Backbone atoms as SQL, in Angstrom:
CREATE TABLE atoms (id INTEGER PRIMARY KEY, chain TEXT, resi INTEGER, resn TEXT, atom TEXT, x REAL, y REAL, z REAL);
INSERT INTO atoms VALUES
  (1, 'A', 1, 'MET', 'N', 0.819, -1.202, 0.000),
  (2, 'A', 1, 'MET', 'CA', 0.000, 0.000, 0.000),
  (3, 'A', 1, 'MET', 'C', 0.862, 1.265, 0.000),
  (4, 'A', 2, 'LYS', 'N', 1.933, 1.268, 0.826),
  (5, 'A', 2, 'LYS', 'CA', 2.795, 2.436, 0.898),
  (6, 'A', 2, 'LYS', 'C', 3.492, 2.688, -0.433),
  (7, 'A', 3, 'ASN', 'N', 3.883, 1.622, -1.129),
  (8, 'A', 3, 'ASN', 'CA', 4.546, 1.778, -2.426),
  (9, 'A', 3, 'ASN', 'C', 3.615, 2.428, -3.439),
  (10, 'A', 4, 'ILE', 'N', 2.344, 2.062, -3.405),
  (11, 'A', 4, 'ILE', 'CA', 1.366, 2.643, -4.319),
  (12, 'A', 4, 'ILE', 'C', 1.189, 4.128, -4.017),
  (13, 'A', 5, 'GLU', 'N', 1.084, 4.469, -2.722),
  (14, 'A', 5, 'GLU', 'CA', 0.938, 5.880, -2.339),
  (15, 'A', 5, 'GLU', 'C', 2.152, 6.690, -2.766),
  (16, 'A', 6, 'LYS', 'N', 3.337, 6.106, -2.604),
  (17, 'A', 6, 'LYS', 'CA', 4.564, 6.801, -2.983),
  (18, 'A', 6, 'LYS', 'C', 4.612, 7.023, -4.491),
  (19, 'A', 7, 'SER', 'N', 4.217, 6.043, -5.280),
  (20, 'A', 7, 'SER', 'CA', 4.245, 6.209, -6.731),
  (21, 'A', 7, 'SER', 'C', 3.231, 7.258, -7.181),
  (22, 'A', 8, 'ILE', 'N', 2.110, 7.364, -6.500),
  (23, 'A', 8, 'ILE', 'CA', 1.120, 8.390, -6.830),
  (24, 'A', 8, 'ILE', 'C', 1.688, 9.774, -6.523),
  (25, 'A', 9, 'GLU', 'N', 2.404, 9.907, -5.392),
  (26, 'A', 9, 'GLU', 'CA', 3.028, 11.180, -5.042),
  (27, 'A', 9, 'GLU', 'C', 4.041, 11.596, -6.100),
  (28, 'A', 10, 'ILE', 'N', 4.865, 10.653, -6.551),
  (29, 'A', 10, 'ILE', 'CA', 5.885, 10.953, -7.557),
  (30, 'A', 10, 'ILE', 'C', 5.231, 11.388, -8.860),
  (31, 'A', 11, 'GLU', 'N', 4.177, 10.728, -9.280),
  (32, 'A', 11, 'GLU', 'CA', 3.502, 11.067, -10.525),
  (33, 'A', 11, 'GLU', 'C', 2.890, 12.461, -10.470),
  (34, 'A', 12, 'ASN', 'N', 2.465, 12.903, -9.282),
  (35, 'A', 12, 'ASN', 'CA', 1.829, 14.207, -9.152),
  (36, 'A', 12, 'ASN', 'C', 2.815, 15.357, -9.019),
  (37, 'A', 13, 'GLU', 'N', 4.101, 15.064, -8.797),
  (38, 'A', 13, 'GLU', 'CA', 5.090, 16.129, -8.680),
  (39, 'A', 13, 'GLU', 'C', 5.370, 16.736, -10.048),
  (40, 'A', 14, 'ILE', 'N', 5.589, 18.022, -10.050),
  (41, 'A', 14, 'ILE', 'CA', 5.942, 18.715, -11.281),
  (42, 'A', 14, 'ILE', 'C', 7.458, 18.761, -11.368),
  (43, 'A', 15, 'PRO', 'N', 8.044, 18.301, -12.474),
  (44, 'A', 15, 'PRO', 'CA', 9.503, 18.330, -12.583),
  (45, 'A', 15, 'PRO', 'C', 10.002, 19.769, -12.614),
  (46, 'A', 16, 'PRO', 'N', 11.208, 20.008, -12.080),
  (47, 'A', 16, 'PRO', 'CA', 11.737, 21.371, -12.075),
  (48, 'A', 16, 'PRO', 'C', 12.009, 21.842, -13.500),
  (49, 'A', 17, 'SER', 'N', 11.860, 23.132, -13.719),
  (50, 'A', 17, 'SER', 'CA', 12.161, 23.693, -15.032),
  (51, 'A', 17, 'SER', 'C', 13.668, 23.721, -15.200),
  (52, 'A', 18, 'LEU', 'N', 14.144, 23.147, -16.272),
  (53, 'A', 18, 'LEU', 'CA', 15.577, 23.101, -16.540),
  (54, 'A', 18, 'LEU', 'C', 15.911, 23.967, -17.740),
  (55, 'A', 19, 'ILE', 'N', 17.024, 24.702, -17.630),
  (56, 'A', 19, 'ILE', 'CA', 17.465, 25.523, -18.751),
  (57, 'A', 19, 'ILE', 'C', 18.939, 25.250, -19.020),
  (58, 'A', 20, 'ASP', 'N', 19.363, 25.533, -20.236),
  (59, 'A', 20, 'ASP', 'CA', 20.751, 25.281, -20.612),
  (60, 'A', 20, 'ASP', 'C', 21.672, 26.403, -20.120),
  (61, 'A', 21, 'GLU', 'N', 22.973, 26.233, -20.359),
  (62, 'A', 21, 'GLU', 'CA', 23.955, 27.190, -19.850),
  (63, 'A', 21, 'GLU', 'C', 23.809, 28.583, -20.448),
  (64, 'A', 22, 'ARG', 'N', 23.533, 28.657, -21.716),
  (65, 'A', 22, 'ARG', 'CA', 23.396, 29.986, -22.348),
  (66, 'A', 22, 'ARG', 'C', 22.204, 30.742, -21.769),
  (67, 'A', 23, 'SER', 'N', 21.103, 30.052, -21.579),
  (68, 'A', 23, 'SER', 'CA', 19.918, 30.684, -20.994),
  (69, 'A', 23, 'SER', 'C', 20.169, 31.076, -19.540),
  (70, 'A', 24, 'ALA', 'N', 20.897, 30.235, -18.822),
  (71, 'A', 24, 'ALA', 'CA', 21.228, 30.542, -17.430),
  (72, 'A', 24, 'ALA', 'C', 22.104, 31.791, -17.357),
  (73, 'A', 25, 'ALA', 'N', 23.058, 31.902, -18.264),
  (74, 'A', 25, 'ALA', 'CA', 23.931, 33.076, -18.294),
  (75, 'A', 25, 'ALA', 'C', 23.112, 34.339, -18.559),
  (76, 'A', 26, 'LEU', 'N', 22.177, 34.267, -19.472),
  (77, 'A', 26, 'LEU', 'CA', 21.314, 35.420, -19.757),
  (78, 'A', 26, 'LEU', 'C', 20.494, 35.801, -18.533),
  (79, 'A', 27, 'LEU', 'N', 19.942, 34.802, -17.862),
  (80, 'A', 27, 'LEU', 'CA', 19.129, 35.062, -16.682),
  (81, 'A', 27, 'LEU', 'C', 19.960, 35.712, -15.571),
  (82, 'A', 28, 'LEU', 'N', 21.237, 35.320, -15.457),
  (83, 'A', 28, 'LEU', 'CA', 22.120, 35.858, -14.427),
  (84, 'A', 28, 'LEU', 'C', 22.800, 37.166, -14.848),
  (85, 'A', 29, 'SER', 'N', 22.613, 37.561, -16.091),
  (86, 'A', 29, 'SER', 'CA', 23.259, 38.764, -16.648),
  (87, 'A', 29, 'SER', 'C', 24.777, 38.668, -16.606),
  (88, 'A', 30, 'VAL', 'N', 25.284, 37.485, -16.925),
  (89, 'A', 30, 'VAL', 'CA', 26.729, 37.282, -17.062),
  (90, 'A', 30, 'VAL', 'C', 26.979, 36.635, -18.415),
  (91, 'A', 31, 'SER', 'N', 28.221, 36.683, -18.855),
  (92, 'A', 31, 'SER', 'CA', 28.534, 36.047, -20.131),
  (93, 'A', 31, 'SER', 'C', 28.528, 34.522, -19.970),
  (94, 'A', 32, 'TYR', 'N', 28.314, 33.861, -21.071),
  (95, 'A', 32, 'TYR', 'CA', 28.354, 32.398, -21.107),
  (96, 'A', 32, 'TYR', 'C', 29.720, 31.909, -20.624),
  (97, 'A', 33, 'GLU', 'N', 30.775, 32.591, -21.072),
  (98, 'A', 33, 'GLU', 'CA', 32.129, 32.211, -20.692),
  (99, 'A', 33, 'GLU', 'C', 32.356, 32.345, -19.189),
  (100, 'A', 34, 'LYS', 'N', 31.845, 33.421, -18.584),
  (101, 'A', 34, 'LYS', 'CA', 32.012, 33.607, -17.139),
  (102, 'A', 34, 'LYS', 'C', 31.295, 32.497, -16.374),
  (103, 'A', 35, 'LEU', 'N', 30.107, 32.144, -16.813),
  (104, 'A', 35, 'LEU', 'CA', 29.365, 31.072, -16.162),
  (105, 'A', 35, 'LEU', 'C', 30.155, 29.765, -16.242),
  (106, 'A', 36, 'ARG', 'N', 30.673, 29.446, -17.411),
  (107, 'A', 36, 'ARG', 'CA', 31.404, 28.188, -17.605),
  (108, 'A', 36, 'ARG', 'C', 32.751, 28.164, -16.905),
  (109, 'A', 37, 'LYS', 'N', 33.474, 29.276, -16.924),
  (110, 'A', 37, 'LYS', 'CA', 34.859, 29.273, -16.439),
  (111, 'A', 37, 'LYS', 'C', 35.022, 29.699, -14.985),
  (112, 'A', 38, 'LYS', 'N', 34.063, 30.469, -14.437),
  (113, 'A', 38, 'LYS', 'CA', 34.245, 30.966, -13.073),
  (114, 'A', 38, 'LYS', 'C', 33.179, 30.483, -12.109),
  (115, 'A', 39, 'ILE', 'N', 31.930, 30.554, -12.506),
  (116, 'A', 39, 'ILE', 'CA', 30.855, 30.232, -11.565),
  (117, 'A', 39, 'ILE', 'C', 30.666, 28.722, -11.430),
  (118, 'A', 40, 'ARG', 'N', 30.542, 28.018, -12.545),
  (119, 'A', 40, 'ARG', 'CA', 30.280, 26.572, -12.479),
  (120, 'A', 40, 'ARG', 'C', 31.434, 25.784, -11.855),
  (121, 'A', 41, 'PRO', 'N', 32.700, 26.029, -12.224),
  (122, 'A', 41, 'PRO', 'CA', 33.776, 25.234, -11.622),
  (123, 'A', 41, 'PRO', 'C', 33.886, 25.390, -10.105),
  (124, 'A', 42, 'GLN', 'N', 33.436, 26.496, -9.571),
  (125, 'A', 42, 'GLN', 'CA', 33.496, 26.706, -8.124),
  (126, 'A', 42, 'GLN', 'C', 32.274, 26.121, -7.415),
  (127, 'A', 43, 'ASN', 'N', 31.388, 25.481, -8.169),
  (128, 'A', 43, 'ASN', 'CA', 30.163, 24.875, -7.621),
  (129, 'A', 43, 'ASN', 'C', 29.323, 25.870, -6.835),
  (130, 'A', 44, 'LYS', 'N', 29.216, 27.086, -7.356),
  (131, 'A', 44, 'LYS', 'CA', 28.398, 28.097, -6.686),
  (132, 'A', 44, 'LYS', 'C', 26.914, 27.871, -6.961),
  (133, 'A', 45, 'ILE', 'N', 26.611, 27.181, -8.057),
  (134, 'A', 45, 'ILE', 'CA', 25.230, 26.878, -8.417),
  (135, 'A', 45, 'ILE', 'C', 25.141, 25.383, -8.709),
  (136, 'A', 46, 'ALA', 'N', 24.150, 24.724, -8.124),
  (137, 'A', 46, 'ALA', 'CA', 23.946, 23.304, -8.418),
  (138, 'A', 46, 'ALA', 'C', 23.535, 23.158, -9.882),
  (139, 'A', 47, 'TYR', 'N', 23.988, 22.102, -10.512),
  (140, 'A', 47, 'TYR', 'CA', 23.615, 21.846, -11.901),
  (141, 'A', 47, 'TYR', 'C', 23.502, 20.360, -12.148),
  (142, 'A', 48, 'LEU', 'N', 22.897, 20.017, -13.270),
  (143, 'A', 48, 'LEU', 'CA', 22.749, 18.626, -13.680),
  (144, 'A', 48, 'LEU', 'C', 23.594, 18.390, -14.922),
  (145, 'A', 49, 'ARG', 'N', 24.322, 17.306, -14.933),
  (146, 'A', 49, 'ARG', 'CA', 25.061, 16.910, -16.128),
  (147, 'A', 49, 'ARG', 'C', 24.255, 15.782, -16.769),
  (148, 'A', 50, 'LEU', 'N', 23.708, 16.056, -17.923),
  (149, 'A', 50, 'LEU', 'CA', 22.917, 15.071, -18.663),
  (150, 'A', 50, 'LEU', 'C', 23.689, 14.729, -19.930),
  (151, 'A', 51, 'GLY', 'N', 24.453, 13.658, -19.857),
  (152, 'A', 51, 'GLY', 'CA', 25.340, 13.337, -20.969),
  (153, 'A', 51, 'GLY', 'C', 26.416, 14.411, -21.031),
  (154, 'A', 52, 'LYS', 'N', 26.507, 15.098, -22.157),
  (155, 'A', 52, 'LYS', 'CA', 27.489, 16.177, -22.309),
  (156, 'A', 52, 'LYS', 'C', 26.901, 17.544, -22.011),
  (157, 'A', 53, 'SER', 'N', 25.610, 17.617, -21.814),
  (158, 'A', 53, 'SER', 'CA', 24.993, 18.923, -21.584),
  (159, 'A', 53, 'SER', 'C', 24.832, 19.225, -20.104),
  (160, 'A', 54, 'ILE', 'N', 24.876, 20.511, -19.792),
  (161, 'A', 54, 'ILE', 'CA', 24.705, 21.007, -18.429),
  (162, 'A', 54, 'ILE', 'C', 23.363, 21.720, -18.366),
  (163, 'A', 55, 'LYS', 'N', 22.584, 21.417, -17.353),
  (164, 'A', 55, 'LYS', 'CA', 21.278, 22.052, -17.159),
  (165, 'A', 55, 'LYS', 'C', 21.200, 22.621, -15.755),
  (166, 'A', 56, 'TYR', 'N', 20.524, 23.739, -15.633),
  (167, 'A', 56, 'TYR', 'CA', 20.306, 24.392, -14.347),
  (168, 'A', 56, 'TYR', 'C', 18.805, 24.450, -14.079),
  (169, 'A', 57, 'SER', 'N', 18.429, 24.291, -12.817),
  (170, 'A', 57, 'SER', 'CA', 17.018, 24.466, -12.480),
  (171, 'A', 57, 'SER', 'C', 16.798, 25.942, -12.159),
  (172, 'A', 58, 'LEU', 'N', 15.628, 26.433, -12.484),
  (173, 'A', 58, 'LEU', 'CA', 15.305, 27.834, -12.193),
  (174, 'A', 58, 'LEU', 'C', 15.358, 28.094, -10.694),
  (175, 'A', 59, 'ALA', 'N', 14.954, 27.129, -9.896),
  (176, 'A', 59, 'ALA', 'CA', 14.984, 27.288, -8.440),
  (177, 'A', 59, 'ALA', 'C', 16.414, 27.473, -7.940),
  (178, 'A', 60, 'ASP', 'N', 17.368, 26.715, -8.494),
  (179, 'A', 60, 'ASP', 'CA', 18.767, 26.852, -8.081),
  (180, 'A', 60, 'ASP', 'C', 19.347, 28.195, -8.506),
  (181, 'A', 61, 'LEU', 'N', 18.958, 28.671, -9.679),
  (182, 'A', 61, 'LEU', 'CA', 19.440, 29.982, -10.143),
  (183, 'A', 61, 'LEU', 'C', 18.881, 31.100, -9.264),
  (184, 'A', 62, 'LYS', 'N', 17.609, 30.993, -8.911),
  (185, 'A', 62, 'LYS', 'CA', 17.003, 31.999, -8.033),
  (186, 'A', 62, 'LYS', 'C', 17.660, 31.975, -6.651),
  (187, 'A', 63, 'ALA', 'N', 17.974, 30.795, -6.143),
  (188, 'A', 63, 'ALA', 'CA', 18.639, 30.676, -4.844),
  (189, 'A', 63, 'ALA', 'C', 20.033, 31.297, -4.891),
  (190, 'A', 64, 'TYR', 'N', 20.740, 31.096, -5.987),
  (191, 'A', 64, 'TYR', 'CA', 22.069, 31.701, -6.153),
  (192, 'A', 64, 'TYR', 'C', 21.964, 33.225, -6.145),
  (193, 'A', 65, 'LEU', 'N', 20.998, 33.755, -6.875),
  (194, 'A', 65, 'LEU', 'CA', 20.816, 35.207, -6.899),
  (195, 'A', 65, 'LEU', 'C', 20.476, 35.745, -5.514),
  (196, 'A', 66, 'ALA', 'N', 19.690, 35.004, -4.767),
  (197, 'A', 66, 'ALA', 'CA', 19.340, 35.427, -3.406),
  (198, 'A', 66, 'ALA', 'C', 20.582, 35.448, -2.511),
  (199, 'A', 67, 'ARG', 'N', 21.478, 34.458, -2.692),
  (200, 'A', 67, 'ARG', 'CA', 22.710, 34.423, -1.896),
  (201, 'A', 67, 'ARG', 'C', 23.651, 35.564, -2.258),
  (202, 'A', 68, 'CYS', 'N', 23.575, 36.051, -3.484),
  (203, 'A', 68, 'CYS', 'CA', 24.448, 37.132, -3.931),
  (204, 'A', 68, 'CYS', 'C', 23.942, 38.512, -3.507),
  (205, 'A', 69, 'ARG', 'N', 22.726, 38.577, -3.044),
  (206, 'A', 69, 'ARG', 'CA', 22.114, 39.849, -2.686),
  (207, 'A', 69, 'ARG', 'C', 22.819, 40.494, -1.495),
  (208, 'A', 70, 'VAL', 'N', 23.078, 41.785, -1.623),
  (209, 'A', 70, 'VAL', 'CA', 23.665, 42.567, -0.542),
  (210, 'A', 70, 'VAL', 'C', 22.603, 43.573, -0.107),
  (211, 'A', 71, 'GLU', 'N', 22.232, 43.505, 1.152),
  (212, 'A', 71, 'GLU', 'CA', 21.178, 44.386, 1.682),
  (213, 'A', 71, 'GLU', 'C', 21.705, 45.799, 1.858),
  (214, 'A', 72, 'ALA', 'N', 20.846, 46.779, 1.603),
  (215, 'A', 72, 'ALA', 'CA', 21.195, 48.183, 1.807),
  (216, 'A', 72, 'ALA', 'C', 21.226, 48.508, 3.288),
  (217, 'A', 73, 'LYS', 'N', 22.107, 49.413, 3.646),
  (218, 'A', 73, 'LYS', 'CA', 22.191, 49.859, 5.037),
  (219, 'A', 73, 'LYS', 'C', 21.354, 51.118, 5.201),
  (220, 'A', 74, 'ASP', 'N', 20.804, 51.278, 6.374),
  (221, 'A', 74, 'ASP', 'CA', 20.006, 52.472, 6.662),
  (222, 'A', 74, 'ASP', 'C', 20.881, 53.685, 6.857);
């Protein structure tokens, strides 16, 4: 019974939106080269390696931007 409930939960989940490196660079307002050579090698943003391609989830990109935020002082 638990296995059936678990499979129903998995089927109802929405997969995360994945975008490629060029789109991620545009979203972050950095060059493709900077993303590949500086940000990704330092593991600052989680990514998926699918064969030879690299994909980023929108949630991970938003989390990275939130971590980069510097609050204004009063």
